[in-house]
C-alpha positions as a printed Julia matrix, in Angstrom:
372×3 Matrix{Float64}:
  -57.66  72.56   -5.87
  -56.87  72.17   -9.76
  -57.53  75.86  -10.11
  -55.71  75.78  -13.45
  -58.29  73.18  -14.91
  -61.84  73.25  -13.28
  -63.72  75.42  -10.81
  -65.65  73.5    -8.46
  -69.14  73.88   -6.76
  -69.18  74.04   -2.92
  -69.39  70.58   -2.21
  -73.07  71.63   -0.72
  -74.04  67.93   -2.2
  -72.33  66.37    1.05
  -73.99  68.58    3.29
  -77.62  68.11    2.05
  -76.77  64.19    1.99
  -75.53  64.48    5.62
  -78.68  66.48    6.49
  -80.53  63.85    5.06
  -79.08  61.37    7.57
  -80.1   64.08   10.49
  -83.58  64.4     9.02
  -84.26  60.67    8.99
  -82.82  60.21   12.48
  -85.32  62.87   13.83
  -88.18  61.52   11.98
  -87.93  57.95   12.79
  -85.89  57.46   15.83
  -88.8   57.93   18.69
  -89.84  54.72   20.38
  -87.69  51.08   20.07
  -84.36  50.25   19.63
  -84.67  48.7    16.01
  -85.33  51.9    14.97
  -81.49  52.97   14.99
  -81.26  50.52   11.84
  -83.57  52.49    9.92
  -81.72  55.78   10.53
  -78.75  54.02    9.36
  -80.42  52.57    6.27
  -82.35  55.29    5.19
  -79.59  57.91    5.52
  -77.1   56.01    3.67
  -79.32  55.38    0.78
  -79.26  59.1     0.17
  -75.95  58.83   -1.23
  -75.05  55.55   -2.36
  -73.19  55.44   -5.45
  -73.44  52.72   -8.18
  -70.58  51.01   -7.17
  -68.63  52.92   -4.45
  -65.01  53.53   -5.88
  -65.48  51.3    -8.86
  -66.69  54.0   -11.49
  -63.02  55.59  -11.7
  -61.16  55.32  -15.08
  -57.87  56.86  -16.15
  -58.27  60.5   -17.14
  -56.89  61.72  -20.96
  -56.87  65.23  -19.7
  -53.53  67.52  -20.67
  -51.58  68.95  -17.64
  -48.7   71.22  -16.64
  -45.35  69.97  -14.98
  -47.19  70.87  -11.86
  -49.1   67.66  -11.91
  -46.99  65.59  -14.35
  -46.38  63.0   -11.58
  -50.05  63.27  -10.22
  -52.31  60.18  -11.13
  -55.82  61.54  -11.86
  -59.15  59.59  -12.01
  -62.03  60.4   -13.72
  -64.96  60.61  -11.11
  -68.59  59.76  -11.68
  -70.87  61.58   -9.68
  -74.48  62.07   -8.94
  -74.82  65.69  -10.06
  -73.46  68.13  -12.36
  -70.06  70.0   -12.0
  -69.46  73.2   -13.49
  -66.79  73.63  -15.41
  -64.47  76.69  -16.41
  -66.34  77.19  -19.66
  -69.82  76.9   -18.2
  -70.58  73.33  -19.3
  -71.59  70.55  -17.23
  -70.29  67.34  -16.97
  -71.1   63.87  -15.28
  -67.32  63.34  -14.71
  -65.4   65.24  -12.03
  -61.49  64.93  -12.23
  -60.11  64.73   -9.09
  -55.99  64.08   -8.3
  -56.39  60.57   -6.64
  -52.99  61.11   -4.66
  -54.01  64.78   -3.38
  -57.05  65.19   -1.09
  -59.12  68.14   -1.08
  -58.74  69.0     2.47
  -61.7   71.61    2.49
  -64.28  68.98    0.88
  -63.02  66.59    3.65
  -63.49  68.88    5.95
  -66.82  69.24    5.34
  -67.66  65.51    5.15
  -65.89  64.62    8.31
  -67.76  67.44   10.17
  -71.14  66.62    8.93
  -70.54  62.94    9.47
  -69.69  63.88   12.87
  -72.6   65.73   13.52
  -74.9   62.93   12.4
  -73.15  60.44   14.4
  -73.77  62.86   17.54
  -77.3   63.65   17.18
  -77.8   60.07   16.53
  -76.17  59.42   19.82
  -78.38  62.39   21.65
  -81.46  61.23   20.19
  -80.97  57.63   20.84
  -80.48  58.0    24.25
  -83.25  60.31   24.61
  -85.51  58.01   22.99
  -85.42  54.89   24.91
  -82.08  54.43   27.3
  -83.15  57.26   29.44
  -86.17  55.46   30.96
  -84.14  52.7    31.62
  -81.98  51.92   34.51
  -78.48  51.86   33.84
  -76.22  49.46   34.85
  -72.11  49.07   34.9
  -71.02  47.67   31.67
  -72.24  43.95   30.64
  -72.11  41.59   27.79
  -75.36  40.01   26.52
  -75.33  36.89   24.44
  -78.66  37.42   21.87
  -77.55  34.77   19.35
  -80.91  32.87   18.15
  -83.02  35.67   19.07
  -85.84  36.28   16.05
  -83.51  33.38   14.67
  -80.96  35.84   14.24
  -82.68  37.96   11.61
  -81.85  41.11   13.49
  -78.08  39.86   12.79
  -78.62  39.64    9.1
  -80.11  43.42    9.62
  -76.65  44.15   11.04
  -75.09  43.01    8.19
  -77.13  44.86    5.71
  -76.58  48.24    7.73
  -72.91  48.14    8.29
  -72.64  47.2     4.26
  -74.86  50.4     3.38
  -72.82  52.81    5.82
  -69.97  51.48    4.54
  -70.59  52.09    0.96
  -71.53  55.56    1.68
  -68.59  56.23    3.54
  -66.28  54.72    0.72
  -68.09  57.33   -1.6
  -67.77  60.0     0.26
  -64.0   59.84    0.97
  -63.11  58.99   -2.72
  -65.23  62.28   -3.43
  -62.66  64.07   -1.5
  -59.94  62.7    -3.52
  -58.39  60.65   -0.63
  -56.06  58.01   -2.38
  -57.85  54.91   -3.55
  -57.02  52.14   -0.68
  -57.08  54.96    1.97
  -60.28  56.06    1.01
  -61.51  52.32    0.94
  -60.58  51.77    4.5
  -61.56  55.31    5.98
  -65.08  55.11    4.57
  -65.15  51.47    5.44
  -65.15  52.35    9.32
  -68.8   54.07    8.77
  -70.88  51.12    9.21
  -69.05  49.72   12.46
  -68.5   53.05   13.9
  -71.99  54.09   13.45
  -73.56  50.7    14.63
  -71.38  50.22   17.55
  -73.23  52.98   19.2
  -76.0   51.08   19.43
  -73.71  48.24   21.18
  -72.21  50.64   23.88
  -75.16  52.58   24.8
  -76.46  48.62   25.37
  -74.0   47.81   27.44
  -74.77  50.29   30.01
  -78.21  49.32   30.12
  -79.94  46.78   32.51
  -82.38  46.01   29.98
  -80.07  44.8    27.11
  -76.53  44.22   26.7
  -73.45  44.65   24.61
  -73.84  42.02   22.22
  -70.58  40.37   20.93
  -72.91  38.34   17.73
  -74.18  42.0    16.78
  -70.85  43.73   16.82
  -69.33  40.44   14.82
  -72.34  41.15   12.05
  -71.47  44.78   11.85
  -68.01  44.02   11.17
  -68.99  41.44    8.54
  -71.21  44.09    6.69
  -68.14  46.23    6.52
  -65.9   43.7     4.93
  -68.06  42.56    2.53
  -68.16  46.01    1.16
  -64.56  46.79    1.75
  -62.86  43.48    0.94
  -64.5   44.09   -2.87
  -63.65  47.48   -3.17
  -59.86  46.38   -2.27
  -59.98  43.31   -4.15
  -62.6   43.51   -7.18
  -62.62  47.03   -7.63
  -66.35  46.98   -7.5
  -69.43  45.66   -5.95
  -69.76  42.16   -7.3
  -72.04  41.0    -4.14
  -74.57  43.57   -2.9
  -76.64  42.83    0.8
  -80.31  43.82   -0.22
  -83.59  44.23    1.66
  -87.23  43.29    0.8
  -90.55  43.21    2.97
  -93.95  41.99    2.39
  -96.75  41.93    4.68
  -96.57  38.77    6.94
  -99.97  39.19    8.59
  -98.4   38.35   11.91
  -97.93  41.59   13.37
 -101.59  42.33   14.21
 -101.13  39.78   17.02
  -98.52  41.58   18.91
  -98.62  45.35   17.3
  -96.55  46.58   20.28
  -93.56  44.4    19.34
  -94.12  43.83   15.75
  -95.56  47.14   14.5
  -98.66  49.17   14.2
  -98.52  50.86   10.88
  -96.63  50.09    7.73
  -93.04  51.67    8.31
  -93.23  49.74   11.91
  -93.68  46.71   10.11
  -90.99  47.07    7.87
  -88.38  48.0    10.93
  -89.67  45.42   13.37
  -91.47  42.6    11.78
  -88.73  40.21   10.72
  -91.3   37.52    9.56
  -91.76  39.86    6.46
  -88.14  40.86    6.14
  -85.91  39.15    3.69
  -82.16  39.93    3.49
  -80.29  38.98    0.4
  -76.88  38.36   -1.23
  -77.33  39.56   -4.67
  -74.53  38.72   -7.05
  -73.98  40.09  -10.55
  -73.2   37.17  -12.87
  -71.78  39.08  -15.58
  -69.09  40.7   -13.1
  -67.8   37.21  -12.54
  -66.1   37.13  -15.51
  -65.19  34.32  -18.11
  -68.55  33.04  -19.7
  -70.57  34.57  -17.67
  -69.8   37.82  -19.58
  -72.3   36.8   -22.37
  -75.2   37.38  -19.98
  -76.98  40.76  -19.33
  -74.74  43.3   -17.3
  -78.4   43.95  -14.94
  -78.78  40.17  -14.47
  -78.05  39.02  -10.45
  -78.94  35.72   -8.57
  -80.05  36.2    -5.45
  -79.89  34.13   -2.44
  -82.39  35.26    0.43
  -82.84  34.43    3.99
  -86.01  35.22    6.39
  -88.18  33.42    9.16
  -91.58  33.17    9.95
  -94.0   31.85   12.79
  -92.12  34.54   15.37
  -94.53  36.62   18.15
  -91.24  36.57   20.36
  -87.59  36.78   19.98
  -87.14  33.27   21.51
  -90.35  31.92   21.63
  -93.86  32.77   21.17
  -95.85  34.13   23.95
  -99.58  32.64   24.71
 -100.88  35.72   25.6
 -100.66  39.31   24.62
 -102.64  42.05   26.41
 -105.0   39.45   28.17
 -105.55  38.09   24.46
 -104.88  34.24   24.1
 -102.44  34.22   21.02
 -103.09  31.28   18.04
 -100.21  29.05   17.83
  -97.52  29.43   14.78
  -94.72  27.22   13.77
  -91.35  29.15   13.76
  -88.93  28.04   11.01
  -86.34  29.55    8.72
  -86.72  30.3     4.92
  -84.38  30.31    2.47
  -84.97  31.34   -0.82
  -83.12  31.62   -4.67
  -84.69  34.39   -7.01
  -83.12  36.25   -9.61
  -82.31  40.05   -9.24
  -81.68  43.5   -11.36
  -78.55  45.45  -10.54
  -79.99  48.68  -10.81
  -76.67  50.6   -11.08
  -75.86  48.47  -14.53
  -78.96  50.08  -16.19
  -78.05  53.08  -18.34
  -81.76  54.81  -19.14
  -80.32  57.83  -20.78
  -81.59  60.01  -18.01
  -79.24  61.06  -15.51
  -81.69  61.5   -13.02
  -83.23  58.34  -13.36
  -79.76  56.77  -13.31
  -79.28  58.69  -10.07
  -82.42  57.22   -9.04
  -82.02  54.3    -9.81
  -78.3   53.69   -8.08
  -80.04  54.8    -4.66
  -82.53  52.05   -4.84
  -80.17  49.43   -5.66
  -80.25  48.4    -2.12
  -83.71  47.05   -2.58
  -84.22  43.41   -3.67
  -86.62  43.61   -6.95
  -90.03  41.58   -6.9
  -89.32  38.51   -8.96
  -90.31  34.71   -8.95
  -88.73  32.96   -6.45
  -87.91  29.36   -4.77
  -88.25  29.07   -1.41
  -87.23  25.87    1.03
  -88.32  25.25    5.0
  -88.69  22.73    6.93
  -92.34  22.86    6.88
  -93.33  23.07    3.54
  -90.5   21.9     1.73
  -89.69  23.47   -1.5
  -92.15  25.86   -2.51
  -92.4   28.13   -5.97
  -93.47  32.01   -5.64
  -94.65  33.63   -8.81
  -93.91  37.02   -7.39
  -91.87  37.19   -4.17
  -90.82  40.8    -2.36
């Protein structure tokens, strides 16, 4: 693989990244169904780049007749790659039309191991103790004001971006890598739905599957049409104050609340204004405008129970929340430090705290000086 020009470090980065996914799976999956989302989110964030396939520019290297008809991409990587001269560089030259089969096998094998491990853990964590049934459908549309659906979109989007990046690092042709990597989200998350379909407690949810496909479509369509991620799906969380009334359902500690308390979660569509082109290009390249969705007052999926563990619960109005806020595209920030830049790209799934304008049917318009 391009031995005439460059020696490559063994693809240990990919193995480490997939290992992180497995470690997070073992650490988090142990109680409830909603924890699988955290596995997908946390695992994928370790290796999501700034724009998946967007950071590819034509290379100006000199090549011999053997490669004269091969198109090369200059690929921005997350860690230095050693060259023949012993120097380090932020760019790794890969032939866009030739796949490094060894790296591809490592990537696919690690992904398969991760998927199988999650499947086993998932079955042992909560499905084993519930009675099985024949495969059946279950319509959960409207539960938790569909906050779980936007959670599916977010998880699938993040996983699909990770898959695209991993496929591109094998040297796979760009469009093929986008389509192949874009399947990571729907394939991984469909595990939940298949197991749900054979459980009496739940069922195969078509709305959930539609959300999984939608999240992947957001990532794939932008890579194919725009060549970069102009609009990103992001996540934020703040303490809602409601989890204490039903800690079994909404979480008893901070990690659980971040996963289970939809009252404190907000899911965002964050658009980079400069990347829209035209007159918007005069704006700072890191400036985004974000549209957020959340809900409040939910102690139960469809309605609030009157009692919990023998204790009478107070009344809360259930309502949706809509937000408009500025945001920062961390992938567009260049600090001069490769380590900090790589950290920013990995944290780009988080909506940065900022002032926000909220609308809901109970309070009308509200201005938050700082919302997260």
